[in-house]
RONULO-955598 format. One record per residue (C-alpha): residue in one letter; residue number from 0; x, y, z. Coordinates in nm, 4 decimals. Example, Ala and Ser with C-alpha at 12.3 -4.5 7.8 and 13.67 -1.06 7.14 Angstrom:
<dotis>
{residu = A	num = 0	x = 1.2300	y = -0.4500	z = 0.7800}
{residu = S	num = 1	x = 1.3670	y = -0.1060	z = 0.7140}
</dotis>
This chain:
<dotis>
{residu = M	num = 0	x = -0.6086	y = -1.6027	z = -0.9821}
{residu = F	num = 1	x = -0.2346	y = -1.5115	z = -0.8352}
{residu = V	num = 2	x = -0.0648	y = -1.1889	z = -0.9023}
{residu = V	num = 3	x = 0.2978	y = -1.2024	z = -0.8268}
{residu = T	num = 4	x = 0.4119	y = -0.9292	z = -0.5187}
{residu = S	num = 5	x = 0.8201	y = -0.9497	z = -0.4871}
{residu = L	num = 6	x = 1.0514	y = -1.0947	z = -0.6944}
{residu = A	num = 7	x = 1.4023	y = -1.1320	z = -0.6018}
{residu = I	num = 8	x = 1.6851	y = -1.2831	z = -0.8747}
{residu = D	num = 9	x = 2.0561	y = -1.3669	z = -0.8128}
{residu = F	num = 10	x = 2.2593	y = -1.3837	z = -1.1090}
{residu = T	num = 11	x = 2.5786	y = -1.5697	z = -1.0493}
{residu = K	num = 12	x = 2.6538	y = -1.7175	z = -1.3628}
{residu = V	num = 13	x = 2.6228	y = -1.6229	z = -1.7439}
{residu = A	num = 14	x = 2.4153	y = -1.8753	z = -1.9614}
{residu = R	num = 15	x = 2.4642	y = -1.9018	z = -2.3587}
{residu = L	num = 16	x = 2.1556	y = -1.9721	z = -2.6496}
{residu = D	num = 17	x = 2.2324	y = -2.3216	z = -2.6520}
{residu = D	num = 18	x = 2.3190	y = -2.3951	z = -2.3031}
{residu = N	num = 19	x = 2.0784	y = -2.7198	z = -2.1502}
{residu = L	num = 20	x = 1.9424	y = -2.5781	z = -1.8207}
{residu = A	num = 21	x = 1.7291	y = -2.7370	z = -1.5517}
{residu = V	num = 22	x = 1.4998	y = -2.5093	z = -1.3831}
{residu = S	num = 23	x = 1.3464	y = -2.6216	z = -1.0579}
{residu = V	num = 24	x = 1.1007	y = -2.4873	z = -0.8532}
{residu = H	num = 25	x = 0.9795	y = -2.5631	z = -0.4516}
{residu = L	num = 26	x = 0.7019	y = -2.4518	z = -0.2264}
{residu = E	num = 27	x = 0.9109	y = -2.2843	z = 0.0712}
{residu = S	num = 28	x = 0.6376	y = -2.0785	z = 0.2363}
{residu = L	num = 29	x = 0.2197	y = -2.0930	z = 0.2268}
{residu = G	num = 30	x = 0.0225	y = -1.8441	z = 0.4007}
{residu = K	num = 31	x = -0.3554	y = -1.8509	z = 0.3887}
{residu = V	num = 32	x = -0.3308	y = -1.5922	z = 0.0724}
{residu = R	num = 33	x = 0.0362	y = -1.5321	z = -0.0186}
{residu = C	num = 34	x = 0.3321	y = -1.8101	z = -0.1103}
{residu = V	num = 35	x = 0.6793	y = -1.7777	z = -0.1839}
{residu = F	num = 36	x = 0.8486	y = -2.0365	z = -0.4608}
{residu = A	num = 37	x = 1.2193	y = -2.0916	z = -0.4421}
{residu = Q	num = 38	x = 1.3720	y = -2.1590	z = -0.8281}
{residu = E	num = 39	x = 1.7382	y = -2.1924	z = -0.9632}
{residu = V	num = 40	x = 1.8481	y = -2.2330	z = -1.2922}
{residu = R	num = 41	x = 2.1248	y = -2.5251	z = -1.3133}
{residu = R	num = 42	x = 2.3766	y = -2.5411	z = -1.5855}
{residu = D	num = 43	x = 2.5476	y = -2.9247	z = -1.5355}
{residu = G	num = 44	x = 2.4864	y = -2.8680	z = -1.1482}
{residu = E	num = 45	x = 2.6118	y = -2.5381	z = -1.1592}
{residu = V	num = 46	x = 2.4283	y = -2.2926	z = -1.0351}
{residu = L	num = 47	x = 2.3425	y = -1.9399	z = -1.2553}
{residu = V	num = 48	x = 2.0245	y = -1.7787	z = -1.1192}
{residu = K	num = 49	x = 1.8656	y = -1.8192	z = -0.8067}
{residu = A	num = 50	x = 1.4859	y = -1.6102	z = -0.7339}
{residu = K	num = 51	x = 1.2197	y = -1.5836	z = -0.4860}
{residu = V	num = 52	x = 0.9127	y = -1.5390	z = -0.6186}
{residu = T	num = 53	x = 0.6305	y = -1.4470	z = -0.3407}
{residu = V	num = 54	x = 0.2410	y = -1.4933	z = -0.4848}
{residu = A	num = 55	x = -0.0619	y = -1.3581	z = -0.3376}
{residu = C	num = 56	x = -0.4630	y = -1.5096	z = -0.3950}
{residu = V	num = 57	x = -0.6404	y = -1.2335	z = -0.5263}
{residu = S	num = 58	x = -1.0256	y = -1.2440	z = -0.6524}
{residu = G	num = 59	x = -1.0596	y = -1.2021	z = -1.0269}
{residu = E	num = 60	x = -1.3727	y = -0.9147	z = -1.0020}
{residu = N	num = 61	x = -1.1920	y = -0.6727	z = -0.7467}
{residu = L	num = 62	x = -0.8196	y = -0.8139	z = -0.7344}
{residu = K	num = 63	x = -0.8540	y = -0.8067	z = -0.3573}
{residu = P	num = 64	x = -0.7140	y = -1.0430	z = -0.1168}
{residu = A	num = 65	x = -0.8483	y = -1.3318	z = -0.1306}
{residu = A	num = 66	x = -0.7585	y = -1.7133	z = -0.0020}
{residu = I	num = 67	x = -0.6259	y = -2.0082	z = -0.1504}
{residu = P	num = 68	x = -0.8825	y = -2.1978	z = -0.3061}
{residu = E	num = 69	x = -0.9044	y = -2.5407	z = -0.0589}
{residu = S	num = 70	x = -0.8879	y = -2.7878	z = -0.2975}
{residu = L	num = 71	x = -0.5248	y = -2.5941	z = -0.4520}
{residu = R	num = 72	x = -0.3931	y = -2.5531	z = -0.0882}
{residu = K	num = 73	x = -0.3839	y = -2.9269	z = -0.0307}
{residu = K	num = 74	x = -0.1836	y = -2.9875	z = -0.3289}
{residu = M	num = 75	x = 0.0610	y = -2.7659	z = -0.1980}
{residu = E	num = 76	x = 0.0258	y = -2.8569	z = 0.1787}
{residu = A	num = 77	x = 0.1875	y = -3.1735	z = 0.0376}
{residu = A	num = 78	x = 0.4269	y = -3.0477	z = -0.1854}
{residu = L	num = 79	x = 0.6219	y = -2.8776	z = 0.1531}
</dotis>
């Protein structure tokens, strides 16, 4: 399972309730146990929010760090 270990968000513009927003995410880096995702929220091409989310893989039994499963790692590597 994955847990968020770090989250950094920059809010640059305001969004309103009825706005049509586009959210993008891409894998920025991949380690043995953790990875970093870069995210953006846009309205009409204008960036409203940028975020970096670091997640770590942990054992479901004891919540200790664990290697990202190989089958998932291969899929994630294809996204780099």
